[in-house]
Each structure stands twice: as C-alpha cells, then as structure tokens.
N, CA, C and O atoms as a printed pandas DataFrame, in Angstrom:
     atom_number atom_name residue_name chain_id  residue_number  x_coord  y_coord  z_coord
0              1         N          MET        A               1  108.759  121.523  166.702
1              2        CA          MET        A               1  109.060  122.117  165.419
2              3         C          MET        A               1  108.033  121.657  164.401
3              4         O          MET        A               1  107.695  120.477  164.311
4              5         N          GLY        A               2  107.565  122.595  163.663
5              6        CA          GLY        A               2  106.589  122.272  162.637
6              7         C          GLY        A               2  107.254  121.951  161.314
7              8         O          GLY        A               2  108.433  122.235  161.101
8              9         N          LEU        A               3  106.497  121.374  160.459
9             10        CA          LEU        A               3  107.001  121.054  159.118
10            11         C          LEU        A               3  106.957  122.286  158.235
11            12         O          LEU        A               3  106.085  123.140  158.397
12            13         N          PRO        A               4  107.891  122.382  157.305
13            14        CA          PRO        A               4  107.836  123.513  156.371
14            15         C          PRO        A               4  106.586  123.399  155.496
15            16         O          PRO        A               4  106.065  122.300  155.309
16            17         N          PRO        A               5  106.106  124.508  154.964
17            18        CA          PRO        A               5  104.884  124.501  154.149
18            19         C          PRO        A               5  104.967  123.565  152.942
19            20         O          PRO        A               5  103.959  122.967  152.567
20            21         N          GLN        A               6  106.150  123.425  152.320
21            22        CA          GLN        A               6  106.270  122.532  151.169
22            23         C          GLN        A               6  106.050  121.077  151.585
23            24         O          GLN        A               6  105.439  120.303  150.847
24            25         N          ALA        A               7  106.544  120.709  152.755
25            26        CA          ALA        A               7  106.391  119.335  153.243
26            27         C          ALA        A               7  104.929  119.052  153.563
27            28         O          ALA        A               7  104.414  117.978  153.252
28            29         N          LYS        A               8  104.259  120.029  154.190
29            30        CA          LYS        A               8  102.834  119.853  154.495
30            31         C          LYS        A               8  102.033  119.660  153.213
31            32         O          LYS        A               8  101.175  118.781  153.137
32            33         N          ALA        A               9  102.311  120.470  152.223
33            34        CA          ALA        A               9  101.605  120.374  150.942
34            35         C          ALA        A               9  101.897  119.025  150.279
35            36         O          ALA        A               9  101.004  118.394  149.711
36            37         N          HIS        A              10  103.166  118.591  150.360
37            38        CA          HIS        A              10  103.545  117.301  149.764
38            39         C          HIS        A              10  102.794  116.145  150.425
39            40         O          HIS        A              10  102.252  115.277  149.742
40            41         N          PHE        A              11  102.765  116.142  151.764
41            42        CA          PHE        A              11  102.087  115.062  152.477
42            43         C          PHE        A              11  100.571  115.108  152.263
43            44         O          PHE        A              11   99.923  114.067  152.153
44            45         N          ALA        A              12  100.021  116.301  152.205
45            46        CA          ALA        A              12   98.585  116.428  151.943
46            47         C          ALA        A              12   98.254  115.889  150.555
47            48         O          ALA        A              12   97.258  115.188  150.379
48            49         N          GLU        A              13   99.077  116.210  149.584
49            50        CA          GLU        A              13   98.882  115.708  148.221
50            51         C          GLU        A              13   99.010  114.185  148.177
51            52         O          GLU        A              13   98.258  113.505  147.479
52            53         N          GLN        A              14   99.958  113.673  148.922
53            54        CA          GLN        A              14  100.168  112.223  148.982
54            55         C          GLN        A              14   98.942  111.534  149.596
55            56         O          GLN        A              14   98.521  110.484  149.109
56            57         N          HIS        A              15   98.373  112.101  150.644
57            58        CA          HIS        A              15   97.173  111.533  151.271
58            59         C          HIS        A              15   95.982  111.571  150.313
59            60         O          HIS        A              15   95.199  110.623  150.248
60            61         N          ILE        A              16   95.856  112.653  149.584
61            62        CA          ILE        A              16   94.759  112.776  148.626
62            63         C          ILE        A              16   94.910  111.746  147.505
63            64         O          ILE        A              16   93.931  111.124  147.093
64            65         N          ASP        A              17   96.123  111.570  147.022
65            66        CA          ASP        A              17   96.370  110.561  145.975
66            67         C          ASP        A              17   96.064  109.150  146.476
67            68         O          ASP        A              17   95.456  108.352  145.763
68            69         N          ASN        A              18   96.490  108.845  147.707
69            70        CA          ASN        A              18   96.202  107.526  148.288
70            71         C          ASN        A              18   94.703  107.305  148.446
71            72         O          ASN        A              18   94.195  106.219  148.168
72            73         N          ALA        A              19   94.003  108.337  148.893
73            74        CA          ALA        A              19   92.552  108.226  149.056
74            75         C          ALA        A              19   91.867  108.023  147.700
75            76         O          ALA        A              19   90.929  107.234  147.591
76            77         N          ALA        A              20   92.330  108.726  146.681
77            78        CA          ALA        A              20   91.741  108.574  145.342
78            79         C          ALA        A              20   91.981  107.167  144.803
79            80         O          ALA        A              20   91.088  106.585  144.185
80            81         N          ARG        A              21   93.159  106.616  145.024
81            82        CA          ARG        A              21   93.459  105.243  144.593
82            83         C          ARG        A              21   92.569  104.243  145.331
83            84         O          ARG        A              21   92.034  103.313  144.728
84            85         N          SER        A              22   92.419  104.441  146.627
85            86        CA          SER        A              22   91.571  103.543  147.418
86            87         C          SER        A              22   90.123  103.605  146.939
87            88         O          SER        A              22   89.465  102.572  146.812
88            89         N          MET        A              23   89.639  104.781  146.678
89            90        CA          MET        A              23   88.259  104.934  146.191
90            91         C          MET        A              23   88.093  104.276  144.825
91            92         O          MET        A              23   87.049  103.687  144.548
92            93         N          SER        A              24   89.092  104.367  143.985
93            94        CA          SER        A              24   89.037  103.735  142.671
94            95         C          SER        A              24   88.970  102.223  142.812
95            96         O          SER        A              24   88.200  101.564  142.113
96            97         N          GLU        A              25   89.778  101.669  143.718
97            98        CA          GLU        A              25   89.768  100.225  143.941
98            99         C          GLU        A              25   88.430   99.765  144.508
99           100         O          GLU        A              25   87.909   98.726  144.102
100          101         N          VAL        A              26   87.876  100.520  145.431
101          102        CA          VAL        A              26   86.581  100.179  146.022
102          103         C          VAL        A              26   85.495  100.233  144.963
103          104         O          VAL        A              26   84.641   99.348  144.902
104          105         N          SER        A              27   85.521  101.243  144.144
105          106        CA          SER        A              27   84.533  101.385  143.081
106          107         C          SER        A              27   84.607  100.218  142.102
107          108         O          SER        A              27   83.580   99.700  141.662
108          109         N          LYS        A              28   85.817   99.811  141.767
109          110        CA          LYS        A              28   86.006   98.670  140.868
110          111         C          LYS        A              28   85.464   97.393  141.503
111          112         O          LYS        A              28   84.801   96.601  140.833
112          113         N          LYS        A              29   85.739   97.191  142.780
113          114        CA          LYS        A              29   85.269   96.004  143.497
114          115         C          LYS        A              29   83.743   95.992  143.575
115          116         O          LYS        A              29   83.131   94.936  143.414
116          117         N          LEU        A              30   83.129   97.129  143.815
117          118        CA          LEU        A              30   81.666   97.208  143.867
118          119         C          LEU        A              30   81.049   96.878  142.513
119          120         O          LEU        A              30   79.997   96.243  142.448
120          121         N          GLY        A              31   81.695   97.305  141.438
121          122        CA          GLY        A              31   81.216   96.959  140.100
122          123         C          GLY        A              31   81.272   95.468  139.851
123          124         O          GLY        A              31   80.351   94.894  139.270
124          125         N          GLU        A              32   82.363   94.832  140.294
125          126        CA          GLU        A              32   82.482   93.381  140.139
126          127         C          GLU        A              32   81.406   92.657  140.944
127          128         O          GLU        A              32   80.827   91.681  140.466
128          129         N          GLU        A              33   81.135   93.126  142.160
129          130        CA          GLU        A              33   80.087   92.512  142.974
130          131         C          GLU        A              33   78.715   92.694  142.346
131          132         O          GLU        A              33   77.880   91.792  142.414
132          133         N          ALA        A              34   78.470   93.841  141.740
133          134        CA          ALA        A              34   77.184   94.084  141.080
134          135         C          ALA        A              34   76.996   93.117  139.903
135          136         O          ALA        A              34   75.894   92.618  139.675
136          137         N          GLU        A              35   78.069   92.858  139.166
137          138        CA          GLU        A              35   77.986   91.894  138.066
138          139         C          GLU        A              35   77.700   90.489  138.583
139          140         O          GLU        A              35   76.911   89.757  137.985
140          141         N          GLU        A              36   78.333   90.110  139.683
141          142        CA          GLU        A              36   78.093   88.791  140.278
142          143         C          GLU        A              36   76.655   88.681  140.769
143          144         O          GLU        A              36   76.027   87.631  140.629
144          145         N          ASN        A              37   76.133   89.760  141.344
145          146        CA          ASN        A              37   74.733   89.757  141.781
146          147         C          ASN        A              37   73.794   89.578  140.597
147          148         O          ASN        A              37   72.788   88.877  140.707
148          149         N          GLN        A              38   74.105   90.193  139.483
149          150        CA          GLN        A              38   73.276   90.038  138.288
150          151         C          GLN        A              38   73.271   88.585  137.836
151          152         O          GLN        A              38   72.222   88.052  137.476
152          153         N          ARG        A              39   74.426   87.944  137.852
153          154        CA          ARG        A              39   74.492   86.522  137.484
154          155         C          ARG        A              39   73.707   85.666  138.476
155          156         O          ARG        A              39   73.082   84.679  138.087
156          157         N          ALA        A              40   73.737   86.041  139.755
157          158        CA          ALA        A              40   72.983   85.296  140.772
158          159         C          ALA        A              40   71.488   85.422  140.521
159          160         O          ALA        A              40   70.752   84.450  140.687
160          161         N          PHE        A              41   71.027   86.603  140.123
161          162        CA          PHE        A              41   69.610   86.774  139.788
162          163         C          PHE        A              41   69.219   85.889  138.607
163          164         O          PHE        A              41   68.158   85.265  138.617
164          165         N          GLU        A              42   70.066   85.839  137.607
165          166        CA          GLU        A              42   69.777   84.996  136.446
166          167         C          GLU        A              42   69.700   83.525  136.844
167          168         O          GLU        A              42   68.803   82.807  136.401
168          169         N          ARG        A              43   70.633   83.079  137.674
169          170        CA          ARG        A              43   70.592   81.691  138.160
170          171         C          ARG        A              43   69.331   81.439  138.974
171          172         O          ARG        A              43   68.724   80.371  138.879
172          173         N          PHE        A              44   68.940   82.422  139.771
173          174        CA          PHE        A              44   67.734   82.282  140.586
174          175         C          PHE        A              44   66.508   82.028  139.723
175          176         O          PHE        A              44   65.745   81.097  139.982
176          177         N          TYR        A              45   66.320   82.833  138.723
177          178        CA          TYR        A              45   65.119   82.684  137.901
178          179         C          TYR        A              45   65.151   81.393  137.082
179          180         O          TYR        A              45   64.108   80.782  136.848
180          181         N          ASN        A              46   66.335   80.978  136.648
181          182        CA          ASN        A              46   66.438   79.692  135.954
182          183         C          ASN        A              46   66.103   78.540  136.891
183          184         O          ASN        A              46   65.359   77.632  136.519
184          185         N          ASN        A              47   66.643   78.572  138.093
185          186        CA          ASN        A              47   66.355   77.522  139.071
186          187         C          ASN        A              47   64.897   77.522  139.496
187          188         O          ASN        A              47   64.304   76.463  139.705
188          189         N          LEU        A              48   64.330   78.691  139.622
189          190        CA          LEU        A              48   62.921   78.790  139.999
190          191         C          LEU        A              48   62.041   78.073  138.999
191          192         O          LEU        A              48   61.168   77.297  139.386
192          193         N          ALA        A              49   62.255   78.318  137.737
193          194        CA          ALA        A              49   61.451   77.666  136.702
194          195         C          ALA        A              49   61.686   76.157  136.695
195          196         O          ALA        A              49   60.739   75.379  136.577
196          197         N          LEU        A              50   62.930   75.750  136.821
197          198        CA          LEU        A              50   63.269   74.328  136.787
198          199         C          LEU        A              50   62.687   73.575  137.980
199          200         O          LEU        A              50   61.991   72.576  137.798
200          201         N          PHE        A              51   62.957   74.031  139.173
201          202        CA          PHE        A              51   62.506   73.329  140.372
202          203         C          PHE        A              51   60.995   73.375  140.543
203          204         O          PHE        A              51   60.375   72.365  140.877
204          205         N          SER        A              52   60.409   74.521  140.319
205          206        CA          SER        A              52   58.967   74.629  140.490
206          207         C          SER        A              52   58.224   73.759  139.484
207          208         O          SER        A              52   57.272   73.061  139.831
208          209         N          GLY        A              53   58.667   73.809  138.249
209          210        CA          GLY        A              53   58.020   72.974  137.227
210          211         C          GLY        A              53   58.162   71.495  137.529
211          212         O          GLY        A              53   57.201   70.742  137.378
212          213         N          GLY        A              54   59.341   71.065  137.953
213          214        CA          GLY        A              54   59.559   69.659  138.276
214          215         C          GLY        A              54   58.750   69.209  139.474
215          216         O          GLY        A              54   58.193   68.112  139.469
216          217         N          THR        A              55   58.678   70.038  140.497
217          218        CA          THR        A              55   57.928   69.678  141.695
218          219         C          THR        A              55   56.438   69.591  141.420
219          220         O          THR        A              55   55.773   68.659  141.872
220          221         N          VAL        A              56   55.923   70.540  140.695
221          222        CA          VAL        A              56   54.503   70.507  140.364
222          223         C          VAL        A              56   54.183   69.293  139.488
223          224         O          VAL        A              56   53.171   68.627  139.705
224          225         N          ALA        A              57   55.026   69.003  138.512
225          226        CA          ALA        A              57   54.794   67.835  137.657
226          227         C          ALA        A              57   54.827   66.547  138.469
227          228         O          ALA        A              57   54.003   65.658  138.253
228          229         N          LEU        A              58   55.757   66.440  139.387
229          230        CA          LEU        A              58   55.846   65.249  140.228
230          231         C          LEU        A              58   54.616   65.113  141.114
231          232         O          LEU        A              58   54.089   64.011  141.269
232          233         N          SER        A              59   54.158   66.191  141.687
233          234        CA          SER        A              59   52.980   66.146  142.543
234          235         C          SER        A              59   51.730   65.772  141.763
235          236         O          SER        A              59   50.920   64.973  142.236
236          237         N          VAL        A              60   51.566   66.330  140.594
237          238        CA          VAL        A              60   50.395   66.012  139.768
238          239         C          VAL        A              60   50.431   64.540  139.346
239          240         O          VAL        A              60   49.401   63.866  139.345
240          241         N          THR        A              61   51.600   64.055  138.995
241          242        CA          THR        A              61   51.736   62.648  138.622
242          243         C          THR        A              61   51.379   61.749  139.802
243          244         O          THR        A              61   50.687   60.744  139.638
244          245         N          TYR        A              62   51.852   62.114  140.985
245          246        CA          TYR        A              62   51.552   61.304  142.163
246          247         C          TYR        A              62   50.071   61.359  142.509
247          248         O          TYR        A              62   49.503   60.350  142.928
248          249         N          LEU        A              63   49.436   62.508  142.346
249          250        CA          LEU        A              63   47.991   62.605  142.579
250          251         C          LEU        A              63   47.222   61.707  141.615
251          252         O          LEU        A              63   46.247   61.063  142.002
252          253         N          GLY        A              64   47.661   61.665  140.370
253          254        CA          GLY        A              64   47.026   60.764  139.389
254          255         C          GLY        A              64   47.183   59.310  139.805
255          256         O          GLY        A              64   46.259   58.513  139.642
256          257         N          TYR        A              65   48.334   58.964  140.335
257          258        CA          TYR        A              65   48.557   57.594  140.813
258          259         C          TYR        A              65   47.636   57.281  141.990
259          260         O          TYR        A              65   47.076   56.188  142.069
260          261         N          LEU        A              66   47.479   58.243  142.906
261          262        CA          LEU        A              66   46.634   58.011  144.074
262          263         C          LEU        A              66   45.175   57.808  143.688
263          264         O          LEU        A              66   44.468   57.051  144.352
264          265         N          LYS        A              67   44.710   58.461  142.637
265          266        CA          LYS        A              67   43.323   58.296  142.182
266          267         C          LYS        A              67   43.061   56.892  141.669
267          268         O          LYS        A              67   41.938   56.398  141.766
268          269         N          THR        A              68   44.091   56.236  141.121
269          270        CA          THR        A              68   43.888   54.906  140.543
270          271         C          THR        A              68   43.908   53.798  141.590
271          272         O          THR        A              68   43.576   52.654  141.280
272          273         N          LEU        A              69   44.290   54.115  142.816
273          274        CA          LEU        A              69   44.331   53.096  143.865
274          275         C          LEU        A              69   42.925   52.689  144.276
275          276         O          LEU        A              69   42.026   53.525  144.358
276          277         N          SER        A              70   42.743   51.402  144.532
277          278        CA          SER        A              70   41.426   50.923  144.960
278          279         C          SER        A              70   41.218   51.148  146.453
279          280         O          SER        A              70   40.077   51.261  146.901
280          281         N          LYS        A              71   42.296   51.215  147.229
281          282        CA          LYS        A              71   42.211   51.435  148.669
282          283         C          LYS        A              71   42.284   52.931  148.969
283          284         O          LYS        A              71   42.944   53.676  148.244
284          285         N          PRO        A              72   41.619   53.371  150.021
285          286        CA          PRO        A              72   41.759   54.786  150.423
286          287         C          PRO        A              72   43.155   55.028  151.014
287          288         O          PRO        A              72   43.824   54.096  151.460
288          289         N          ILE        A              73   43.563   56.254  151.006
289          290        CA          ILE        A              73   44.869   56.629  151.557
290          291         C          ILE        A              73   44.806   56.489  153.075
291          292         O          ILE        A              73   43.869   56.971  153.712
292          293         N          VAL        A              74   45.804   55.831  153.645
293          294        CA          VAL        A              74   45.792   55.547  155.082
294          295         C          VAL        A              74   46.078   56.807  155.901
295          296         O          VAL        A              74   45.307   57.138  156.802
296          297         N          ASN        A              75   47.149   57.501  155.610
297          298        CA          ASN        A              75   47.554   58.693  156.374
298          299         C          ASN        A              75   47.481   59.934  155.479
299          300         O          ASN        A              75   48.504   60.492  155.082
300          301         N          GLU        A              76   46.282   60.341  155.181
301          302        CA          GLU        A              76   46.107   61.481  154.273
302          303         C          GLU        A              76   46.663   62.769  154.877
303          304         O          GLU        A              76   47.243   63.585  154.160
304          305         N          ARG        A              77   46.496   62.959  156.167
305          306        CA          ARG        A              77   47.008   64.173  156.815
306          307         C          ARG        A              77   48.541   64.211  156.766
307          308         O          ARG        A              77   49.134   65.274  156.581
308          309         N          LEU        A              78   49.171   63.053  156.931
309          310        CA          LEU        A              78   50.626   62.985  156.849
310          311         C          LEU        A              78   51.090   63.325  155.434
311          312         O          LEU        A              78   52.090   64.022  155.259
312          313         N          LEU        A              79   50.370   62.838  154.429
313          314        CA          LEU        A              79   50.706   63.139  153.037
314          315         C          LEU        A              79   50.564   64.632  152.756
315          316         O          LEU        A              79   51.431   65.227  152.116
316          317         N          LEU        A              80   49.484   65.238  153.227
317          318        CA          LEU        A              80   49.284   66.678  153.024
318          319         C          LEU        A              80   50.361   67.491  153.757
319          320         O          LEU        A              80   50.869   68.480  153.230
320          321         N          GLY        A              81   50.696   67.064  154.970
321          322        CA          GLY        A              81   51.762   67.745  155.712
322          323         C          GLY        A              81   53.110   67.630  155.003
323          324         O          GLY        A              81   53.890   68.583  154.983
324          325         N          SER        A              82   53.379   66.468  154.426
325          326        CA          SER        A              82   54.630   66.270  153.690
326          327         C          SER        A              82   54.692   67.160  152.460
327          328         O          SER        A              82   55.735   67.738  152.153
328          329         N          TRP        A              83   53.569   67.266  151.757
329          330        CA          TRP        A              83   53.538   68.160  150.599
330          331         C          TRP        A              83   53.721   69.616  151.019
331          332         O          TRP        A              83   54.406   70.383  150.343
332          333         N          GLY        A              84   53.117   69.983  152.115
333          334        CA          GLY        A              84   53.304   71.342  152.627
334          335         C          GLY        A              84   54.759   71.613  152.957
335          336         O          GLY        A              84   55.301   72.662  152.611
336          337         N          ALA        A              85   55.401   70.636  153.645
337          338        CA          ALA        A              85   56.825   70.789  153.982
338          339         C          ALA        A              85   57.677   70.854  152.721
339          340         O          ALA        A              85   58.640   71.618  152.657
340          341         N          LEU        A              86   57.319   70.043  151.708
341          342        CA          LEU        A              86   58.060   70.067  150.447
342          343         C          LEU        A              86   58.010   71.451  149.811
343          344         O          LEU        A              86   59.036   71.967  149.369
344          345         N          PHE        A              87   56.834   72.053  149.763
345          346        CA          PHE        A              87   56.702   73.366  149.134
346          347         C          PHE        A              87   57.375   74.464  149.960
347          348         O          PHE        A              87   57.915   75.420  149.404
348          349         N          ILE        A              88   57.340   74.325  151.285
349          350        CA          ILE        A              88   58.040   75.307  152.125
350          351         C          ILE        A              88   59.550   75.215  151.904
351          352         O          ILE        A              88   60.224   76.235  151.758
352          353         N          CYS        A              89   60.077   73.993  151.881
353          354        CA          CYS        A              89   61.513   73.808  151.632
354          355         C          CYS        A              89   61.897   74.290  150.241
355          356         O          CYS        A              89   62.953   74.895  150.060
356          357         N          LEU        A              90   61.049   74.025  149.267
357          358        CA          LEU        A              90   61.307   74.475  147.909
358          359         C          LEU        A              90   61.381   75.994  147.853
359          360         O          LEU        A              90   62.295   76.559  147.252
360          361         N          ALA        A              91   60.413   76.647  148.481
361          362        CA          ALA        A              91   60.408   78.114  148.485
362          363         C          ALA        A              91   61.639   78.665  149.199
363          364         O          ALA        A              91   62.259   79.614  148.717
364          365         N          CYS        A              92   61.995   78.084  150.336
365          366        CA          CYS        A              92   63.166   78.561  151.086
366          367         C          CYS        A              92   64.453   78.387  150.282
367          368         O          CYS        A              92   65.291   79.288  150.242
368          369         N          SER        A              93   64.605   77.242  149.650
369          370        CA          SER        A              93   65.850   77.003  148.904
370          371         C          SER        A              93   65.944   77.877  147.663
371          372         O          SER        A              93   67.038   78.290  147.280
372          373         N          LEU        A              94   64.825   78.160  147.037
373          374        CA          LEU        A              94   64.853   78.992  145.839
374          375         C          LEU        A              94   65.052   80.467  146.160
375          376         O          LEU        A              94   65.782   81.165  145.456
376          377         N          PHE        A              95   64.413   80.940  147.209
377          378        CA          PHE        A              95   64.459   82.360  147.501
378          379         C          PHE        A              95   65.658   82.773  148.334
379          380         O          PHE        A              95   65.881   83.966  148.540
380          381         N          TRP        A              96   66.447   81.796  148.824
381          382        CA          TRP        A              96   67.624   82.133  149.615
382          383         C          TRP        A              96   68.583   83.005  148.808
383          384         O          TRP        A              96   69.008   84.062  149.276
384          385         N          SER        A              97   68.922   82.567  147.608
385          386        CA          SER        A              97   69.867   83.355  146.809
386          387         C          SER        A              97   69.264   84.697  146.410
387          388         O          SER        A              97   69.967   85.705  146.337
388          389         N          PHE        A              98   67.958   84.703  146.154
389          390        CA          PHE        A              98   67.275   85.943  145.797
390          391         C          PHE        A              98   67.381   86.962  146.932
391          392         O          PHE        A              98   67.743   88.116  146.702
392          393         N          PHE        A              99   67.067   86.538  148.145
393          394        CA          PHE        A              99   67.116   87.450  149.284
394          395         C          PHE        A              99   68.543   87.855  149.626
395          396         O          PHE        A              99   68.791   89.008  149.980
396          397         N          MET        A             100   69.477   86.928  149.525
397          398        CA          MET        A             100   70.861   87.254  149.863
398          399         C          MET        A             100   71.463   88.254  148.874
399          400         O          MET        A             100   72.223   89.133  149.279
400          401         N          THR        A             101   71.139   88.135  147.599
401          402        CA          THR        A             101   71.672   89.107  146.645
402          403         C          THR        A             101   71.036   90.477  146.867
403          404         O          THR        A             101   71.704   91.502  146.727
404          405         N          HIS        A             102   69.739   90.497  147.215
405          406        CA          HIS        A             102   69.120   91.781  147.540
406          407         C          HIS        A             102   69.747   92.381  148.798
407          408         O          HIS        A             102   70.025   93.579  148.843
408          409         N          TYR        A             103   69.968   91.562  149.804
409          410        CA          TYR        A             103   70.574   92.049  151.032
410          411         C          TYR        A             103   71.965   92.610  150.750
411          412         O          TYR        A             103   72.320   93.676  151.255
412          413         N          GLY        A             104   72.744   91.905  149.955
413          414        CA          GLY        A             104   74.079   92.383  149.611
414          415         C          GLY        A             104   74.043   93.703  148.870
415          416         O          GLY        A             104   74.866   94.585  149.115
416          417         N          HIS        A             105   73.091   93.838  147.965
417          418        CA          HIS        A             105   72.962   95.079  147.192
418          419         C          HIS        A             105   72.645   96.259  148.110
419          420         O          HIS        A             105   73.308   97.295  148.047
420          421         N          TYR        A             106   71.621   96.098  148.968
421          422        CA          TYR        A             106   71.227   97.212  149.827
422          423         C          TYR        A             106   72.256   97.465  150.929
423          424         O          TYR        A             106   72.433   98.605  151.359
424          425         N          SER        A             107   72.918   96.434  151.379
425          426        CA          SER        A             107   73.972   96.607  152.367
426          427         C          SER        A             107   75.124   97.412  151.773
427          428         O          SER        A             107   75.670   98.301  152.425
428          429         N          ARG        A             108   75.486   97.097  150.542
429          430        CA          ARG        A             108   76.565   97.823  149.874
430          431         C          ARG        A             108   76.164   99.277  149.644
431          432         O          ARG        A             108   76.977  100.182  149.834
432          433         N          ASP        A             109   74.906   99.506  149.234
433          434        CA          ASP        A             109   74.444  100.879  149.041
434          435         C          ASP        A             109   74.492  101.668  150.347
435          436         O          ASP        A             109   74.873  102.838  150.369
436          437         N          ARG        A             110   74.098  101.006  151.431
437          438        CA          ARG        A             110   74.112  101.664  152.740
438          439         C          ARG        A             110   75.554  101.998  153.149
439          440         O          ARG        A             110   75.822  103.069  153.693
440          441         N          THR        A             111   76.465  101.075  152.882
441          442        CA          THR        A             111   77.869  101.305  153.214
442          443         C          THR        A             111   78.419  102.486  152.422
443          444         O          THR        A             111   79.125  103.329  152.975
444          445         N          GLU        A             112   78.101  102.549  151.142
445          446        CA          GLU        A             112   78.550  103.676  150.318
446          447         C          GLU        A             112   77.994  104.978  150.860
447          448         O          GLU        A             112   78.696  105.987  150.912
448          449         N          PHE        A             113   76.722  104.953  151.265
449          450        CA          PHE        A             113   76.093  106.158  151.797
450          451         C          PHE        A             113   76.806  106.619  153.065
451          452         O          PHE        A             113   77.066  107.810  153.237
452          453         N          LEU        A             114   77.121  105.678  153.947
453          454        CA          LEU        A             114   77.778  106.049  155.205
454          455         C          LEU        A             114   79.173  106.611  154.985
455          456         O          LEU        A             114   79.569  107.565  155.655
456          457         N          TYR        A             115   79.930  106.025  154.042
457          458        CA          TYR        A             115   81.300  106.464  153.840
458          459         C          TYR        A             115   81.417  107.706  152.964
459          460         O          TYR        A             115   82.359  108.485  153.108
460          461         N          HIS        A             116   80.469  107.888  152.065
461          462        CA          HIS        A             116   80.565  109.023  151.150
462          463         C          HIS        A             116   79.671  110.168  151.571
463          464         O          HIS        A             116   79.863  111.300  151.125
464          465         N          GLY        A             117   78.692  109.893  152.426
465          466        CA          GLY        A             117   77.809  110.938  152.902
466          467         C          GLY        A             117   76.900  111.496  151.829
467          468         O          GLY        A             117   76.487  112.653  151.894
468          469         N          GLU        A             118   76.592  110.680  150.849
469          470        CA          GLU        A             118   75.728  111.165  149.756
470          471         C          GLU        A             118   74.279  110.984  150.116
471          472         O          GLU        A             118   73.399  111.331  149.327
C-alpha cells in the first residue's frame, strides 16, 4: 500500500526542512572555523616576527662573542651544523600552524565542493 499524496508531500517537506536546517548549521560552523583560521594566521605572523628576531639577535650576539676569543673554535663544523638545525627547527615550528590552517581551509573548500556540487 502506498502513502496518500498528502502524506508524501508532508514527508517531502519535512525532509527539505531538515536538510535546510542541517545546511544552516554547517554554514554557521564553517564561518566559525574561518574566524579561528584568521586568528591562527595573526598568531603565526606575530610568532614569526618574535621568534625570528630573537633567534637572529642571539646568533649575532654569539658570533660577536666568538670573534673576541683568543683561541680558534674547536668544532666549527659542529657549530655550523647546530645553527643549521636551529634554523630548520625554527622554520618547521613557525610554519606548522601556517600550513595547517591553509590545509584546513582548502580541505573545507573541497568538502563543500563535493557536497554541494558547485
């Protein structure tokens, strides 16, 4: 036995209303995530300036100290390798949040594209 036409129309309307509510909630959540990503970008650029400036100042100060020593540096290659590792770690720690917020943004855009077919 099939449903009467009024019941079909009622259930179809109910499904459409539920879908519209769900889309509204998703849209609201995406807006909140976009705002959080914006704050993450701001934190990234603030941290970049702070950490990079501090690291460069520390390195320059240490180089000045090394020039005043009367003895030559014993393990110069180890010192250069350590500085290289320091800058690599600095770059990785600073750009992690930058890359993750970009990944989240494009991932969310891709998800919207797949579900909405736009």
